[in-house]
N, C-alpha and C positions, 0 to 999 in steps of 0.2 A: 401486421405482416412481418415476417422475419427480415432482418436487415440485409441478409445475404440475398434473399429473393428480390428485395427492392433494388439492390445493386445490379442484379442480373437484368431486371426490367429496364434499367437505364439505357441499355443498348437499343431500346425500341423508341420510335417517335412518341412524344409525350401522350398524345390522345390514345394511341394504341396501347401504351404501357398502362394507362389508367383503366382501359377496358379489360385488359388481361388481369390486372390486379383485382378488379371487382369480382371477376369470375373465380379467381383463386381463393379469395376470401370466402366466397360462398361454398366452395368445395370444403374448405377447412371447417366451416360452421356447420355444414349439413352431414358430413360423412358418417358421423356416429348416429344421427337421428333419422336421416332419409338418404341412404346410400345411392339410391337410383337417381334422385334429384341432384345429388352431388356429382354423380357420374355425368349427368347432362351438362352441368356447368363446366366440368373438366373438358368435355368435348368441344365446347365453345372456345375455351382458352387454347386448346390444342390447335384448332383451326386458325386462330389468330396468331399464335407464336410457337410453332412446332420446333423452332430451333433454340428455344430457351430450355435449359436443363430442368429448372424448377417446374416448368409447365409439364414436361414429360414425366417427371417424378409424381406430380400431383395427379396426372392422368392415370399413372400406374396404380397409385393407392386407391383411387376411385374405382378403377376396374377390379382391383383385388377385393375391395369391400363388397362388390356386387358379384363376386365369384366368377368373374371373367378372367380366369387365370392365364390363359394364353396371351390375351391382349395385355394384361398387367405385366407379364414377363417381358414382352416386346418393349413396352414403355420403360421398364426399369433398365433393360439392357441399353436402350438409347441414352437414358440419363447417365448411366455409368460410362458409356463411351465419351460423352461430352465432358464429364467432370474428372474421370479417372479414379473416382472414390470407390472404396469397397463397402461402404456402409450399408448398401442395399443388398449385399450378398445373402443374408439370412432370409429376407422376404423373397428374393429370387428363388432360393432353394425351396421355400414353402410353396411357391407357385408350381414348381415341378411336382411337389407332393399333391397339390390340388388338382393337377392334371393327370393324376394316377400314375406318377413315375417316381415312387419312393426310392428306387435304386439310384436314380439320378440325384436325388436329394442327398443321399448318403455319400455319393461320390463328391459332391460339392462340399460336404462337411469335412472331407479329408484333404481339400486343396489348400494351397499356400495362402489364399486370400483370407482364410479364417484367422491366421496368425497376425494379420494386419488390422483386425477389428479391435475396437476398444473393449473393455470388460463387458459392458452391456451388450455389445454385438456378439461377443463370444457366448454369453449366456443364452442369448436369443437363438444362436446357431445350435446350441446344445438342445434347447427345447424343440426346435424344428427336427433335428436328427432323431430325437426320442420319439416324436410323433411319427416319423417315417418308419422307425422300427416297429411301432405298434400297428401301423398300416400293413406291415408285412407279417403280422402275427408273432413278432419276436418280443414278447413281453419282458422276459428276463433281460434281454439286451437293452431294451428301453430303460429299464430300471437302472442298470449299470451306467448307461449313458448319462443319466441325470445325477448320479452320484459324483460330487465334485466339492472342492473347497468352498465354493459359493453356496452350495446347499448346506454344508455343515456349519457355516459361519453363523454366529449369533447376531452379527451386525445386520441392520435392516437397510436394504438398498431398494431402489425402484423395482428391481426384478424379483425380489425375495419372495413375495406372496405368490407370484405365478409359478416360480420354480418349485416351491414347496407344494403348491396345489397339483402341479403336473406329476410330481413324485408320488403324492398321496393317491392320485387317481390311477397311476400305473400299478401301485401296490394293491389297490382294491381290485383292479382288473385281474391281478394274479392271485386273487383269493387270500391275500395277506391282510385281513380286515383290521386286526388290532394295530398293526403298524400303520395302516392307512389312516385309522382314526387319529393316531398320534400326530401324523403329518398334516392332516386336515386342521387339527387344533393349532399347530404351529403356523399354518397358512393364515388362519383367522387372526392370530396375534400380529402378523405382519401386514395384513390387509386393512389398512386404516381408512382407505377411501372406497372400500366395497368393490374393487375391480374384479373380484371373483365371487362365486357363490359358495365359497368354502364353508361359511356358517350354516347354510342350508344342507350341504352334504354331511357336515358333522352331526347336525340334528337328525338327519335321516338315519345315520348309523346308530344314533342313540335311541331311535324309535320314537322320536318326537314328531307329532303331527300338528300342523297349524290349521286351526279352524277359522273360517272367515266369519267374523262377528257380524258383518253387515248382512250376510245371507241368513244367519240365524235370526237377526232382528226382523228381517223382512218376513220370514216364516211366521214369527210370533204375531206380527201385525195381521197377516193374512188369517191366522187362526182366530184372532179376536174378531175380525170382521165377519167370519162365517160362524161364529159362536162355538168354535171347537177349541177351547183352551187346553193347556197342557194337562190340567187335572182331569179333564174329560178324556183326553187321549190315554192318560195313564190307566184310567178305568176301562178303556176300550169302549166308550159310550159316546154317541153323538146325538144331535137332535133327532135324527131318524129313528132312534130307539123309542121316542115318545109315540111315534105312529106305528110302532110294532116292527119297524125295520131294524136292521142290525148292521153296524159298521165297526170295523176294527180300528185300532189306533194307528195313525200314520207316523212312521219314525221321523224324527227331526232331521232335516238336511244339514250337511256340513260340507265344506269345501276344503280339500287338501291339495295345496299347490304341488305340482310336479317338480321334483328336484332336477336341476339341469345336469344331466349325466354327461360324461365325457369331458374333454378338456377344452380348451380354447383358448388357437393361435393364441381366446386366447389362453385356456388353461395350459395345454401343452405348448402352445405357441401364441403367443399372443397374436401371432401372425395368423394362421389359418382358422377358419371358423370353428374348428373343433376345440380347439384347444381351449379355444377356446376357451373357459373361464378365465392358445396356442397359442403376438405377433409375436409372430414370429412370432 
């Protein structure tokens, strides 16, 4: 657990602090794997210690992960009132977007709090604002919003892959396919930990299809069991032909995984579920 959170919990009686800490640890552990369960733990922590900023923040992120955007926004606002910090500003703006209010998101992107954010926070705010532009059908404006020194830089930062991905996705949505391919390739170069599906999107643009070998192997085994091997299929003949029946060859099955289209919080934002490849 983060040392700042531990310090906050010291204001509670020892037994209570331990109970809250256990629930917060479970929220952090589960939020990416089972958001609903993480949300449940966050509600327990909230009932136990609603006056602790770290608890309100954790509850906000758990609500956000389960797309309870109104509830998330209320928790983030409470945490911000307690701490005075602006670091939650981008995710608060993305909650507005999640609630169907992109105009409010853009208004927040123009407020003074953005200038108080660190570089990572400012990039996150740019991603959220671009997502809001796309929500409003303003593709060209979204592309311009993402154009920045951070996008042009060759230095790799934690946000680089997501920023390049969001830019590529916006270009593709605007039917600028060749440019989109270039930026998906750049996103792949920056995405060392696979935080986006840029490689899949690039392969899709290149016309590459991925066949599930396990499915093909299963089909082959089934064919062997029924006495209809590939050679027989190629000839259009099965055992039924011996009895005068006639059976055509069955085409081999293949599985082609769907490419994750769109961004996400966190392509466009890492924050909102679209962006997903979008938070912010």
